[in-house]
C-alpha positions in Angstrom: 0.0 0.0 0.0 1.5 3.4 -1.0 1.7 6.2 1.5 -0.9 8.3 -0.3 -3.4 5.3 -0.3 -2.8 4.8 3.4 -3.6 8.4 4.1 -6.9 7.9 2.3 -7.9 4.5 3.7 -7.0 4.8 7.4 -9.3 7.8 8.2 -12.1 6.0 6.5 -11.5 2.8 8.6 -11.7 4.9 11.7 -15.2 6.0 10.8 -16.5 2.4 10.5 -18.4 0.8 13.4 -16.2 -0.9 16.0 -17.5 -4.3 15.1 -16.4 -5.3 11.6 -18.8 -8.1 11.4 -22.0 -6.1 11.9 -24.4 -6.2 9.0 -27.6 -4.4 8.0 -30.6 -6.4 9.2 -34.5 -6.6 9.1 -37.1 -9.4 8.8 -36.7 -9.3 5.0 -33.1 -10.4 5.5 -34.4 -13.6 7.1 -37.1 -14.1 4.4 -34.5 -13.7 1.6 -32.1 -16.1 3.3 -34.9 -18.7 3.7 -35.9 -18.4 0.1 -32.3 -18.9 -1.0 -32.0 -22.0 1.2 -35.1 -23.5 -0.3 -33.6 -23.1 -3.7 -30.7 -25.4 -2.9 -30.3 -28.9 -1.6 -30.7 -29.4 2.1 -27.6 -29.7 4.2 -27.9 -31.2 7.6 -26.5 -29.1 10.4 -23.0 -29.9 11.5 -23.1 -32.2 14.6 -21.3 -31.3 17.8 -18.5 -33.7 19.0 -19.7 -37.2 19.8 -18.7 -37.0 23.4 -21.2 -34.2 23.9 -23.9 -36.2 22.2 -23.2 -39.2 24.5 -23.2 -37.3 27.8 -25.3 -38.7 30.5 -28.4 -36.7 31.6 -26.7 -35.9 34.9 -23.5 -34.7 33.2 -25.3 -32.6 30.7 -27.4 -31.0 33.3 -24.2 -30.2 35.2 -23.1 -27.8 32.4 -24.8 -24.7 33.8 -24.9 -21.2 32.4 -23.8 -18.7 35.0 -26.7 -16.3 35.7 -24.2 -13.5 36.2 -23.1 -13.9 32.6 -26.6 -13.2 31.3 -26.7 -10.7 28.4 -28.0 -7.2 29.3 -27.9 -7.9 33.1 -25.3 -5.3 33.8 -27.3 -2.7 31.8 -30.3 -3.1 34.0 -32.6 -4.4 31.2 -35.8 -6.2 32.3 -35.1 -8.9 29.7 -32.0 -11.0 30.2 -30.6 -13.6 27.9 -29.2 -17.0 29.0 -27.5 -19.4 26.6 -27.9 -23.2 26.3 -25.0 -25.5 25.6 -25.2 -28.2 22.9 -25.1 -31.8 24.0 -27.3 -34.8 24.7 -30.7 -33.9 23.0 -29.2 -30.8 21.3 -26.8 -32.2 18.7 -26.0 -29.1 16.7 -25.3 -25.5 17.5 -27.2 -22.5 16.1 -25.9 -19.2 15.0 -27.0 -16.3 17.2 -26.8 -12.6 16.4 -27.5 -9.5 18.4 -29.4 -6.8 16.6 -28.7 -3.2 17.7 -30.7 -0.7 15.7 -30.5 -2.0 12.1 -27.2 -3.8 12.6 -26.7 -7.5 13.4 -23.5 -8.7 15.1 -22.6 -12.4 15.6 -22.6 -13.6 19.3 -19.3 -15.5 19.9 -19.3 -18.6 22.1 -17.6 -18.2 25.5 -17.0 -21.4 27.5 -16.3 -19.3 30.6 -20.0 -18.5 30.8 -20.7 -22.0 32.0 -19.8 -24.1 35.1 -19.0 -27.8 34.6 -19.7 -31.1 36.4 -16.0 -32.0 36.1 -12.7 -30.7 34.7 -12.6 -33.3 32.0 -15.7 -32.0 30.3 -14.5 -28.5 30.6 -11.2 -29.4 29.0 -12.8 -31.2 26.1 -15.3 -28.5 25.3 -14.3 -26.7 22.1 -13.7 -23.0 22.4 -15.7 -22.4 19.3 -18.6 -24.8 20.1 -21.5 -22.4 19.8 -24.9 -22.4 21.5 -27.9 -24.8 21.2 -30.4 -22.1 21.9 -31.4 -19.5 24.5 -33.6 -18.7 27.5 -35.3 -15.4 28.2 -35.8 -14.2 31.7 -38.1 -11.4 33.0 -38.9 -10.2 36.6 -42.2 -12.0 37.2 -42.1 -12.4 40.9 -40.1 -9.4 42.1 -38.2 -6.5 40.4 -34.8 -8.0 41.3 -35.6 -11.6 40.4 -35.2 -12.9 36.9 -37.6 -15.7 36.0 -37.3 -17.9 33.0 -40.4 -17.7 30.8 -39.3 -18.6 27.2 -36.9 -21.3 25.9 -36.0 -21.9 22.3 -33.9 -25.1 21.9 -34.0 -28.3 19.9 -35.3 -28.6 16.3 -38.1 -25.9 16.1 -39.4 -26.4 19.6 -40.0 -23.7 22.2 -41.6 -23.5 25.6 -43.3 -20.6 27.3 -45.2 -19.9 30.6 -47.4 -17.3 32.1 -46.6 -15.7 35.4 -48.3 -18.4 37.5 -47.2 -21.5 35.4 -44.5 -24.1 35.5 -43.1 -25.3 32.1 -45.1 -28.0 30.4 -46.3 -28.2 26.8 -44.3 -26.9 23.8 -44.9 -25.0 20.7 -43.1 -25.6 17.4 -42.2 -23.6 14.3 -43.7 -26.1 12.0 -44.7 -29.8 11.7 -44.0 -31.9 8.7 -45.9 -35.2 8.0 -46.6 -35.8 11.7 -48.2 -39.2 12.2 -47.9 -40.3 8.5 -46.4 -43.8 7.6 -43.7 -42.0 5.6 -42.3 -40.7 8.9 -42.1 -37.3 10.5 -39.5 -34.7 9.6 -38.1 -32.3 12.2 -37.0 -29.0 10.6 -34.8 -27.0 12.9 -34.1 -23.4 13.7 -30.5 -22.9 12.6 -30.0 -19.2 13.1 -31.5 -16.5 15.4 -31.3 -12.7 15.5 -32.2 -11.1 18.9 -33.0 -7.4 19.2 -31.2 -5.8 22.1 -33.9 -4.6 24.4 -34.3 -1.2 25.9 -34.1 -1.1 29.7 -37.9 -0.4 30.1 -39.0 -2.7 27.3 -42.2 -4.7 27.9 -41.8 -6.9 24.8 -38.9 -8.6 23.2 -38.5 -9.2 19.4 -36.4 -11.8 17.7 -36.2 -13.8 14.5 -35.5 -17.3 13.4 -34.3 -19.1 10.3 -35.8 -22.6 9.9 -34.3 -25.3 7.7 -35.2 -28.9 6.9 -35.3 -31.5 4.3 -38.7 -30.4 2.9 -38.8 -26.7 3.6 -37.1 -23.5 4.8 -38.8 -20.7 6.7 -38.4 -17.3 8.2 -40.0 -16.3 11.5 -40.5 -13.1 13.4 -41.5 -13.3 17.1 -42.5 -10.6 19.5 -43.1 -11.9 23.0 -44.8 -10.1 25.9 -44.6 -11.8 29.3 -47.3 -11.5 31.9 -50.1 -13.4 33.5 -50.5 -14.7 30.0 -47.3 -14.7 27.9 -48.1 -13.8 24.3 -46.1 -14.5 21.2 -47.0 -12.6 18.0 -45.7 -14.7 15.1 -45.1 -14.0 11.5 -43.9 -16.8 9.3 -43.0 -17.3 5.6 -42.5 -20.9 4.5 -40.7 -22.0 1.3 -41.2 -25.7 0.5 -38.4 -27.6 -1.3 -40.9 -30.2 -2.4 -44.6 -31.0 -2.1 -45.5 -31.6 1.5 -48.2 -34.2 2.3 -49.2 -32.9 5.7 -47.9 -29.5 6.8 -48.7 -28.4 10.3 -49.0 -24.7 11.1 -48.5 -23.4 14.7 -48.0 -26.9 16.2 -48.4 -27.6 19.9 -46.9 -30.7 21.6 -47.9 -32.1 25.0 -48.1 -35.2 27.2 -51.1 -37.2 28.2 -50.3 -40.4 30.2 -53.7 -41.0 31.9 -56.5 -39.0 33.3 -60.1 -39.2 34.7 -61.4 -40.5 31.4 -58.9 -43.5 31.3 -58.0 -46.5 33.4 -55.2 -45.9 35.9 -52.1 -47.9 34.9 -51.1 -50.8 37.2 -49.0 -49.6 40.1 -49.8 -45.9 39.7 -51.0 -44.1 42.8 -51.5 -40.6 41.4 -55.0 -39.9 40.2 -54.0 -38.3 36.9 -50.7 -37.5 35.0 -50.8 -35.1 32.1 -49.6 -31.7 30.8 -52.8 -31.1 28.9 -56.2 -32.7 29.3 -58.0 -31.6 26.1 -58.1 -30.0 22.6 -60.3 -27.0 22.1 -61.2 -25.7 18.6 -63.2 -22.6 17.7 -64.5 -22.4 14.1 -65.8 -19.0 13.1 -68.1 -20.2 10.3 -70.5 -22.0 12.7 -69.2 -20.3 15.9 -68.9 -23.8 17.4 -66.6 -24.4 20.3 -65.5 -28.1 20.2 -63.8 -29.9 23.1 -62.0 -33.2 22.7 -60.6 -34.8 25.9 -57.2 -36.4 25.3 -56.4 -40.0 25.4 -53.4 -42.4 25.6 -54.3 -44.7 22.7 -53.2 -48.3 22.2 -52.0 -47.3 18.7 -51.4 -44.1 16.8 -54.6 -42.1 16.5 -55.2 -39.2 14.2 -58.4 -37.0 14.2 -59.2 -34.2 11.7 -61.6 -31.4 12.7 -62.7 -29.4 9.7 -62.6 -25.6 9.9 -64.0 -23.2 7.4 -62.7 -20.1 9.2 -60.5 -21.0 12.1 -60.7 -18.6 15.0 -58.5 -20.6 17.4 -57.3 -23.9 18.7 -55.3 -25.0 21.7 -54.2 -27.7 24.1 -55.5 -26.8 27.5 -54.9 -28.0 31.1 -58.4 -27.3 32.5 -57.9 -29.5 35.6 -55.7 -27.4 37.9 -56.5 -28.8 41.3 -53.6 -30.3 43.2 -55.9 -33.1 44.4 -56.3 -34.3 40.8 -52.6 -35.2 40.6 -51.2 -35.3 44.2 -47.7 -34.8 42.9 -45.7 -32.1 44.8 -42.7 -32.4 42.4 -44.3 -32.4 38.9 -46.9 -29.7 39.7 -49.2 -30.8 36.8 -51.9 -28.5 38.0 -49.8 -25.5 37.2 -48.8 -26.6 33.6 -49.7 -23.9 31.1 -52.4 -24.1 28.4 -51.7 -22.7 25.0 -54.1 -21.1 22.5 -53.4 -20.2 18.9 -55.3 -17.4 17.2 -54.8 -16.8 13.4 -54.2 -13.2 12.3 -56.4 -12.9 9.2 -58.3 -15.7 7.4 -56.2 -18.9 6.9 -59.0 -20.4 4.7 -60.4 -23.9 4.8 -58.4 -26.6 6.6 -58.4 -29.0 9.5 -57.1 -29.0 13.1 -55.3 -32.3 13.3 -54.9 -34.1 16.6 -52.3 -36.8 16.7 -52.1 -39.1 19.8 -49.4 -41.6 20.3 -49.3 -44.4 22.9 -46.8 -43.8 25.7 -45.8 -46.2 28.5 -45.0 -43.4 30.9 -44.9 -39.6 31.4 -41.5 -39.0 29.8 -42.8 -38.8 26.2 -44.6 -36.0 24.5 -47.2 -38.1 22.8 -49.8 -35.4 21.8 -49.5 -33.1 18.8 -52.1 -30.6 17.5 -51.8 -28.3 14.6 -53.7 -26.7 11.7 -53.2 -27.8 8.1 -54.5 -26.1 5.0 -57.0 -27.9 2.7 -54.5 -27.8 -0.2 -51.0 -29.3 0.2 -48.0 -27.0 0.2 -46.2 -27.0 -3.2 -42.6 -26.4 -4.0 -41.4 -23.2 -5.7 -44.1 -21.3 -3.8 -44.2 -19.3 -0.5 -46.8 -19.4 2.2 -47.3 -16.8 4.9 -49.0 -17.4 8.2 -49.3 -14.8 11.0 -50.8 -15.8 14.4 -50.7 -15.2 18.1 -49.9 -17.9 20.7 -51.0 -17.4 24.3 -49.5 -19.3 27.2 -51.3 -19.2 30.6 -54.2 -20.6 32.4 -57.1 -22.4 30.6 -59.3 -19.3 30.6 -57.0 -17.8 27.9 -59.2 -19.2 25.1 -62.0 -16.7 26.1 -64.6 -19.5 25.6 -68.0 -17.9 26.5 -69.9 -21.3 26.5 -70.4 -23.7 29.3 -67.3 -26.0 29.4 -66.8 -29.7 30.0 -64.9 -29.9 33.3 -64.9 -33.6 33.9 -65.4 -36.7 31.7 -65.8 -40.2 33.1 -66.4 -43.6 31.5 -67.5 -46.9 33.0 -69.1 -50.3 32.4 -72.7 -50.0 31.3 -73.7 -53.2 33.1 -72.7 -52.3 36.7 -74.7 -50.7 39.5 -74.9 -47.0 38.6 -73.9 -47.7 35.1 -76.9 -49.5 33.6 -77.9 -53.0 32.6 -76.9 -53.0 28.9 -74.3 -55.5 27.9 -71.5 -54.1 25.8 -72.5 -50.5 26.6 -70.5 -47.7 28.1 -71.8 -45.3 30.7 -70.4 -41.8 29.8 -70.6 -38.9 32.3 -69.8 -35.3 31.3 -70.0 -32.5 33.8 -70.5 -28.9 32.4 -70.1 -25.6 34.3 -69.7 -21.9 33.5 -71.0 -19.7 30.7 -74.8 -19.5 30.4 -75.3 -22.3 32.9 -74.3 -20.1 35.7 -77.4 -17.9 35.1 -79.9 -20.8 35.3 -82.0 -22.1 38.2 -81.4 -25.6 39.3 -84.7 -26.7 37.9 -84.2 -25.1 34.4 -85.2 -27.4 31.5 -81.6 -28.1 30.4 -81.4 -31.0 27.8 -78.7 -32.8 26.0 -78.2 -33.2 22.3 -76.3 -36.4 21.8 -75.2 -38.2 18.6 -73.7 -41.6 18.6 -71.4 -42.0 15.5 -69.7 -44.9 13.8 -73.0 -46.8 13.9 -73.1 -46.8 17.7 -76.4 -47.1 19.5 -77.5 -44.3 21.9 -79.5 -46.2 24.6 -80.3 -43.3 26.9 -79.2 -39.9 28.0 -80.4 -37.3 30.5 -79.3 -34.1 32.2 -79.4 -33.4 36.0 -78.1 -30.6 38.2 -75.5 -31.7 40.8 -75.8 -29.2 43.8 -72.7 -30.5 45.5 -70.6 -29.6 42.5 -72.7 -26.7 41.1 -72.5 -28.4 37.8 -74.9 -29.8 35.2 -74.3 -33.5 34.4 -75.0 -35.2 31.1 -75.2 -39.0 31.5 -75.2 -41.2 28.4 -75.4 -44.9 27.8 -73.9 -45.8 24.5 -73.2 -49.2 22.9 -70.5 -49.1 20.1 -71.0 -51.2 17.0 -69.0 -54.5 16.9 -65.3 -53.8 16.1 -66.1 -50.1 15.7 -64.9 -47.1 17.8 -67.0 -45.6 20.5 -67.7 -42.1 19.0 -70.0 -39.4 20.5 -70.8 -35.8 20.0 -72.9 -33.9 22.6 -73.8 -30.5 23.9 -76.3 -28.9 26.3 -79.2 -26.7 25.3 -82.3 -25.0 26.6 -84.9 -24.9 23.9 -83.3 -23.3 20.9 -80.4 -21.8 22.9 -77.0 -23.7 22.8 -75.5 -23.5 26.3 -72.3 -25.4 26.1 -69.4 -26.2 23.8 -69.6 -29.5 21.9 -68.0 -32.4 23.7 -66.7 -35.0 21.4 -65.0 -38.3 22.2 -63.7 -41.4 20.4 -62.3 -44.7 21.8 -60.9 -47.2 19.4 -61.9 -50.9 19.8 -58.5 -51.8 21.2 -58.7 -49.2 24.0 -58.2 -50.4 27.6 -61.7 -49.2 28.6 -63.5 -51.0 25.9 -61.5 -54.2 26.4 -62.5 -54.2 30.1 -66.2 -53.6 29.3 -66.4 -56.1 26.4 
């Protein structure tokens, strides 16, 4: 370099930002990057070293992020950022950038931000390992206490809680071919951009780049923590190929057993589940539909048609401690989640996939919306929606709700005298029912599907519970599912949501009865 050129270049370099790697950034940056990815062959993310993948659960849990290393802690921001190390379940790192204004700067890995279970793991950990994801904290309980409320780590999974919840069910960026014989794909977030928050910020904005064998996608999230934690989501999907079953705004949960199932041998707890039902609200009919969850003997998939989806969610309605009697798992405080589309998504289905699980360690429940037409390659699809995490009331359901569902043998005392029949009890409360006198002429509208036989049904008020009970005696057809739809009404007025249920012939309840 000549002396004259040095005189010209060096002053210019001094005017550049201190961080040479900072780049201009906005959501369109992520959208463009996702589109470029979709136009090329999928490349699996680079795996972390094998010893990290093979860590025991105890050793992985022993790699702990130091709270004092949280980003923005020293600046007094309400939102703090904690980082998650790769290893065990998290087998690849993600790129994380910090956005300040309209500039994005890569976040470098620092192994000193973690404490370790032993010196051997600390020594082997690469200095350029990277992070598996992140946790956001916010002062829920006190101004000087940072509470974790949002976690993004593992494929496209994320978990969130409201102020009074413990972590439970998860959300996902997208679901691909869930439950199909071809096998499910798990696209993953591979890159994040996190906007540096102002000290008094009430919401936090970040972005994610999703990549998988069948599609790539761009996401914008704005999260507001509170009694209900709310995520405003914008997504743009770019399929690499035609997708047989695309799941928008998926929710994943666990249902081992509950009041509507038999208790497994040896279990002392009354119920064990993160969610107890699926709620769907279709705007075209204004119907609210409730489906209690089940732990089926084999894979089960149900499709609920929607002409104009207003919302769907997996809820934990039963929040009483006595329903679980578990002081460690705190199932009564697990959050519900409710998805609300922004705009009209068109015709489609809410899909409920239920898998058998032998215990409570598996997330065996998935619910999502899928469009009527399949996603095609060389096209883009935009979906904007809101996801609320909090107590079950977050769905804003104005109808009376099914609060308990019980099933029993239709030939026993209190059940009936019809061989092969099932006594089904559903208790309703809330909504219009709260305004009725105990002797109001409330009736049930019950339909037995799958060629089942409705033998009897009646409604009675239960003073001890302040609920209205719908009792049904239904005999399923031979080798057919027990399938029922029911709701309460008074004359022409619909009083309750529609309760719907299905048990396959190989279910434990039907095996015991028949």
